C-alpha positions in Angstrom: 0.0 0.0 0.0 2.9 2.3 0.8 4.6 1.7 -2.5 1.3 2.2 -4.4 0.6 5.5 -2.6 4.1 6.8 -3.3 3.8 5.8 -7.0 0.5 7.7 -7.3 2.0 10.7 -5.5 4.9 10.8 -8.0 2.5 10.5 -11.0 0.4 13.3 -9.5 3.6 15.4 -9.3 4.2 15.2 -13.0 0.5 15.9 -13.8 0.6 19.0 -11.6 3.9 20.0 -13.2 2.3 20.0 -16.7 -0.8 21.9 -15.5 1.4 24.5 -13.7 3.5 25.0 -16.8 0.4 25.7 -18.9 -0.9 28.2 -16.4 2.4 30.0 -16.1 2.7 30.2 -19.9 -0.8 31.5 -20.3 -0.7 34.1 -17.5 2.9 35.2 -17.6 3.3 38.9 -18.2 4.4 39.3 -21.8 4.4 35.5 -22.3 4.7 34.1 -25.8 2.8 31.0 -26.4 3.8 28.2 -28.8 1.6 29.9 -31.4 3.3 33.3 -30.9 1.0 35.0 -33.4 3.9 36.3 -35.5 3.6 35.7 -39.3 5.9 36.3 -42.3 3.7 39.2 -43.2 4.2 42.1 -40.9 1.3 43.7 -39.1 0.1 47.1 -40.4 1.3 48.8 -37.3 4.7 47.0 -37.3 7.8 48.8 -38.7 10.3 46.6 -40.6 14.1 47.3 -40.4 15.6 45.6 -43.4 19.3 44.7 -43.1 19.9 45.7 -46.7 18.9 49.3 -45.8 21.8 49.5 -43.3 24.5 49.1 -46.0 24.9 45.4 -45.7 27.1 44.0 -48.5 25.5 40.6 -48.5 28.1 38.7 -50.5 28.5 36.0 -47.8 32.1 36.9 -47.2 32.4 40.6 -46.1 31.7 41.1 -42.4 28.4 42.9 -42.2 28.6 43.4 -38.4 28.0 47.1 -38.5 24.8 46.6 -40.6 23.6 43.9 -38.1 24.3 46.1 -35.1 22.7 49.2 -36.7 19.6 47.5 -37.9 19.0 45.8 -34.6 19.6 49.0 -32.6 17.1 50.9 -34.7 14.5 48.2 -34.3 15.1 47.9 -30.5 14.9 51.7 -30.0 11.7 52.0 -32.0 8.8 52.9 -29.7 6.3 50.8 -31.6 6.2 47.2 -32.9 9.5 46.4 -34.7 11.0 43.7 -36.8 14.5 43.1 -37.9 14.4 41.5 -41.4 17.4 39.5 -42.7 16.2 39.0 -46.3 17.0 36.3 -48.9 20.7 36.2 -49.7 23.9 35.4 -47.8 25.2 37.7 -45.1 28.5 37.1 -43.2 28.9 38.5 -39.7 31.4 38.1 -36.9 30.4 38.3 -33.2 27.4 40.5 -32.6 25.4 41.4 -29.5 21.7 42.1 -29.8 21.1 43.7 -26.4 18.0 45.1 -24.8 16.0 46.3 -23.1 14.0 47.4 -26.1 11.5 50.3 -26.2 8.7 48.7 -28.1 5.5 47.3 -26.5 5.8 43.7 -27.7 8.4 41.2 -28.6 11.3 42.2 -30.8 11.0 40.1 -33.9 14.0 38.8 -35.9 12.9 37.3 -39.2 15.6 35.3 -40.9 14.7 34.5 -44.4 18.2 34.2 -45.9 21.4 32.7 -44.7 23.6 34.1 -41.9 27.2 32.9 -42.1 29.9 33.2 -39.4 33.1 34.8 -40.3 35.5 31.8 -40.0 38.3 33.7 -38.2 38.4 32.6 -34.6 40.3 35.8 -33.6 37.0 37.7 -34.3 35.3 36.2 -31.3 36.7 37.5 -28.0 34.1 35.3 -26.2 32.9 31.8 -27.1 29.7 33.2 -28.6 28.6 34.3 -32.1 25.0 35.7 -32.2 24.2 36.9 -28.7 20.7 37.9 -27.5 20.7 39.4 -24.0 18.6 41.4 -21.6 15.4 41.0 -23.7 11.9 40.6 -22.5 10.0 39.3 -25.5 11.8 37.9 -28.5 10.7 36.0 -31.6 13.3 34.4 -34.0 11.8 32.7 -37.0 11.5 32.8 -40.8 12.7 29.6 -42.4 16.3 30.8 -42.8 19.7 29.3 -42.0 22.4 30.0 -39.4 25.7 28.6 -40.8 28.5 28.6 -38.2 31.1 27.4 -40.8 32.5 25.2 -38.0 34.6 23.0 -40.3 37.1 25.9 -40.6 37.8 25.9 -36.8 37.0 22.4 -35.4 40.7 21.6 -35.5 41.1 23.9 -32.5 38.5 22.0 -30.4 40.5 20.1 -27.8 38.1 20.0 -24.8 38.0 16.2 -24.9 41.7 16.1 -23.9 42.3 19.5 -22.3 40.3 20.4 -19.2 41.6 24.0 -19.5 40.4 24.4 -23.1 38.6 27.4 -24.5 35.2 26.7 -25.9 34.5 27.6 -29.5 31.7 30.1 -30.2 28.1 28.9 -29.9 25.9 30.0 -32.8 22.9 31.4 -31.0 23.1 32.4 -27.4 20.3 33.6 -25.2 21.4 35.3 -21.9 19.0 36.9 -19.5 16.2 36.5 -22.0 12.6 36.1 -20.9 9.6 35.1 -23.0 11.2 34.0 -26.3 10.1 31.9 -29.2 12.5 30.3 -31.8 11.0 28.3 -34.6 11.6 27.2 -38.2 15.3 28.0 -38.2 18.0 25.7 -39.6 21.4 25.6 -37.8 24.3 24.2 -39.7 27.9 23.4 -38.6 28.4 25.5 -35.5 31.9 26.3 -34.3 30.7 25.2 -30.8 27.1 24.6 -29.6 24.2 25.3 -32.0 22.1 26.9 -29.2 23.2 27.9 -25.7 20.3 29.0 -23.4 21.4 30.4 -20.0 19.9 32.5 -17.2 16.7 32.7 -19.2 13.0 32.0 -18.6 10.0 30.9 -20.7 11.8 29.9 -23.9 9.9 28.0 -26.6 11.8 26.2 -29.4 10.1 24.2 -32.1 10.3 23.0 -35.7 14.1 23.5 -35.7 16.5 21.6 -37.9 19.9 21.3 -36.2 22.6 19.7 -38.3 26.4 18.9 -38.1 28.5 15.9 -38.9 28.4 13.1 -36.4 32.2 13.5 -35.7 32.1 17.3 -35.3 33.6 18.1 -31.8 31.6 19.5 -29.0 28.7 20.6 -31.2 25.8 20.2 -28.7 22.5 20.8 -30.3 20.8 22.7 -27.5 22.8 23.4 -24.3 20.7 24.7 -21.3 21.9 26.0 -17.9 20.5 28.1 -15.2 17.2 28.4 -17.0 13.5 27.9 -16.2 10.5 26.9 -18.3 12.2 25.8 -21.5 10.1 23.8 -24.0 11.6 22.1 -27.0 9.4 20.3 -29.5 9.0 18.9 -33.0 12.6 19.3 -34.0 15.3 17.2 -35.7 18.8 17.2 -34.2 21.8 15.6 -36.0 25.1 16.6 -34.5 28.4 15.5 -33.0 27.7 15.8 -29.3 24.6 15.8 -27.0 21.5 16.5 -29.0 20.2 18.2 -25.8 22.4 18.9 -22.8 20.8 19.9 -19.5 23.2 21.5 -17.0 23.0 22.9 -13.5 20.3 25.2 -12.4 17.8 24.0 -15.1 14.2 23.6 -13.9 10.8 22.8 -15.4 12.0 21.7 -18.8 9.7 19.9 -21.3 11.2 18.1 -24.3 8.7 16.5 -26.7 8.8 14.9 -30.2 12.5 15.2 -30.8 14.4 13.1 -33.3 18.0 12.8 -32.3 20.9 11.2 -34.2 23.6 11.1 -35.0 24.8 12.5 -31.7 25.4 11.6 -28.0 21.7 11.4 -27.0 19.9 13.5 -24.4 21.9 14.2 -21.2 21.4 15.6 -17.8 24.8 16.7 -16.7 27.5 16.5 -16.2 26.8 17.9 -12.7 29.2 18.4 -9.8 32.0 19.8 -11.9 32.0 23.5 -10.8 31.6 25.4 -7.6 28.2 27.1 -6.8 26.1 24.9 -9.0 22.3 24.8 -8.4 19.7 22.1 -8.4 18.3 20.5 -11.5 14.6 19.6 -11.1 11.4 18.7 -13.0 12.6 17.6 -16.5 10.2 15.8 -18.9 11.4 14.0 -22.0 8.6 12.4 -24.0 7.7 11.0 -27.4 11.3 11.1 -28.7 13.2 8.9 -31.1 17.0 8.4 -30.8 18.7 6.8 -33.8 22.3 5.7 -34.2 23.4 7.6 -31.2 26.3 6.8 -28.9 24.0 7.2 -25.8 20.3 7.3 -25.3 19.0 8.9 -22.0 21.9 9.7 -19.7 22.3 11.3 -16.3 26.0 12.0 -15.4 27.7 13.5 -12.3 31.3 13.9 -11.4 32.7 12.1 -8.4 33.3 14.2 -5.3 35.2 17.3 -5.9 36.6 19.6 -3.1 34.9 23.0 -2.9 31.9 21.9 -5.0 28.7 22.2 -3.1 26.5 19.1 -3.5 23.3 19.7 -5.3 20.0 17.8 -5.8 18.9 16.4 -9.1 15.3 15.1 -9.0 11.9 14.8 -10.7 12.9 13.4 -14.1 10.4 11.7 -16.4 11.5 9.8 -19.6 8.5 8.4 -21.3 7.6 6.8 -24.7 11.2 6.9 -26.0 12.2 4.8 -29.1 15.8 3.7 -29.3 17.0 2.6 -32.7 20.5 1.1 -32.8 21.5 3.2 -29.8 24.8 2.0 -28.1 23.9 2.9 -24.5 20.2 3.4 -24.2 19.8 4.1 -20.4 22.6 5.4 -18.3 23.0 6.8 -14.8 26.7 7.4 -14.2 27.8 9.0 -11.0 31.4 8.2 -11.7 31.6 10.3 -14.9 34.9 12.0 -15.1 35.4 13.3 -18.7 38.6 13.2 -20.6 41.5 15.1 -19.2 40.0 15.4 -15.7 41.4 13.9 -12.5 38.7 12.2 -10.4 40.2 10.5 -7.3 38.5 12.2 -4.4 35.7 9.8 -3.5 32.1 9.1 -4.5 29.8 11.7 -5.8 27.7 13.8 -3.3 25.1 14.7 -5.9 21.7 13.3 -4.7 19.6 11.7 -7.5 16.0 10.9 -6.8 12.5 10.5 -8.3 13.6 9.3 -11.8 11.0 7.6 -14.0 11.8 5.6 -17.1 8.4 4.7 -18.8 7.9 2.8 -22.0 11.4 2.8 -23.3 11.7 0.4 -26.3 13.9 -0.4 -29.3 17.3 -1.8 -30.1 20.8 -1.4 -28.9 24.1 -2.0 -30.7 26.0 -2.6 -27.4 26.0 -5.6 -25.1 24.7 -3.6 -22.1 21.4 -1.8 -22.6 21.0 -0.4 -19.0 23.8 0.8 -16.8 22.8 2.4 -13.4 25.9 3.3 -11.5 24.9 5.5 -8.5 27.0 6.9 -5.7 27.9 4.8 -2.7 27.8 8.0 -0.6 24.2 9.0 -1.6 22.5 6.1 -3.4 19.8 6.9 -6.0 16.3 7.0 -4.5 13.0 6.2 -6.0 14.0 5.2 -9.5 11.3 3.6 -11.6 11.7 1.3 -14.6 8.3 0.6 -16.1 7.9 -1.3 -19.4 11.4 -1.4 -20.6 12.0 -3.5 -23.8 15.5 -3.1 -25.3 16.7 -5.8 -27.7 20.3 -6.4 -28.5 21.2 -6.4 -32.2 24.2 -8.7 -31.5 22.6 -11.0 -29.1 20.7 -10.6 -25.8 21.6 -7.4 -24.0 22.4 -7.2 -20.3 21.8 -4.7 -17.5 23.8 -3.6 -14.4 23.0 -1.7 -11.3 24.7 -0.6 -8.1 23.7 1.7 -5.2 20.1 2.4 -6.3 16.6 1.7 -5.0 14.5 0.7 -8.0 10.8 0.0 -8.5 9.9 -2.3 -11.4 6.6 -2.6 -13.2 5.6 -4.4 -16.4 8.0 -5.7 -19.1 11.7 -5.7 -18.1 14.0 -6.6 -21.0 16.8 -7.0 -20.2 16.3 -8.2 -16.7 17.8 -5.9 -14.1 18.6 -6.7 -10.5 19.9 -4.1 -8.0 
């Protein structure tokens, strides 16, 4: 009776989480819903600031940074509704900051119809960021255009897999201190670093995105999220060389739905416990996703104990209705993750993992081990649920392993797991 009551309590938690998200989205001041109401045809009372009218060369090679800055500044300072239009064509630009606050009454609209190409000279980026949106309340980026990071020119400098002191390469689109934003129908190609980096932001909607880079491109996370609240990602295809979606410290109330991932490293929470002053990660939902030919499926990873790192809590995770197609490591909890180039000899992780639900995970794995749950001996994982797991080995029956975790089982369990 006690187990059944606790199960119903946890299910109620996720139901209430979904309801609260809907209410917050609907009532939030200046909130932008998934249907943000912005179309390709400007409203009669909306002023359009066309990049070409700000002396953009538009040959795909000349750095049009002055035109980008001037057009955005004019749009941001306009007291009425405003739209920055990047028209058909190819426009090269180095690092540029689109900073608010803006003076208009509604969201600042950035319509990308053409192709924006990064200047492939790493010396032009004093920070690891390319197109930076910051201090904005209300932002819509859309239009069917392409963001091309031209990463192949600089990937040779990416050494973070072997050098813990490495400098990150620039992320293509960065949101910092942005509230109430919608990004949709944009293609991101070949970033130097991450495709999207969302940090210290709230109420962000991302949908119908195509994110693409070679499977061997280094450190090209699709969507990298940290210290952000109420981020929804839906109906997108991600093909890249690192995590399709990476969820870092301080992320809360995230909803990921109908994502196709692969090639890539899957969908990851972590790594956690690497830096000082990290914050909790809570309430993450991943539903109705397909992972194909990825090196990992669903992964939670924390560093072993590190001096001066304050232990955080990571809890309230729901992974439901996930299809694994030829995925090497479908389900992983790894609290001994170290990462290449790091020294991890200080004892077991102090990150507390709890309330983790794996529901209806099915498909095939190319590796011999389909499930690996390796929790901390100092703070074992609590309240982990495996419900209807069916993962078939492509090279013979798959296995499963588990240490230091309290697990509840229900329904099909293939492969069989004992913990």
